[in-house]
N, C-alpha and C positions, 0 to 999 in steps of 0.2 A: 460200018457199025463200030462203035467205040469199044475198046478193050479195057477190062477192069480186073483188078486183083479181087478174087472172091474166095472166101473161106467156106469149105464144104464140111458138113457134119452129117454123120450117119450113126444111128443107134448101134451100139456094140451088141452082138448076139450073145448075151450073158446066158450061162447055164448053171443050174443048181450045183453046188459044191465048189464053185470057183472062189478063189481068194482074190479080192480086189483092194486097191488103195485109191481113195479119192484124195487128190493132192491139194486141193484148195476149196474155199467156200465153207459154208456153215456145216456141211455134211462130211468134211474131210476126216480122214482116218482109214483104218483097216476094217474091212467087212467081209463076211462070208455070204455068198449068194444062197438063199434058201429056196427061192422059186421065182419064176418069171412068167408073166403073161404078156400079151400084146401091149397092154397099157401100164402094168404095174410091175414092180420088183420088190421082193421081200428079202431083207438083209438082216444079219446078226453080227453084233460087235463081238470079236473073239476075246475081249478083255472083260467087259461087263455082262456079256450075253444078252444085252438089250436087243430086242427084235423090232424092226421098223418096216413099214410098207410105204413106198413112195411111188409117184409117177415115174416111169422110166425116163432117164436123162443121161445115162452113161455113154460117153463117146470115148473111144480108145485114143490115148495120147501116145502110149508106147507100152510094150510088154517086156518084162524082164525075167530071165531065168535065174534060178538059185538065189532068189531074193529073200532076206530075212522077213518073216511074217508071223505074227504081227510085229510091227516096227516098235522098238522101244523109244519112248519119248523122254 
C-alpha cells in the first residue's frame, strides 16, 4: 500500500468566553467566542463589538499564553 503525506484537521472544541485570533483569510482578526453549537459558532469583535454567526471552521494551529489581546494593528 502506498504511503502519502496527509494533513489532518479536527474542529477545535471552542467554549463561550474564549479569546481567539484568526490569523488569515477574510475572517482574520481577534474574536471572543459567545456561543458554540455542533454546527455554528457565534463570535464578537472586541474592537467594534460586531457579532457574527458562522458555520464552525476553527482548527487549532497553536495556543499562546500571555498574548496581547486584542492585537493592535
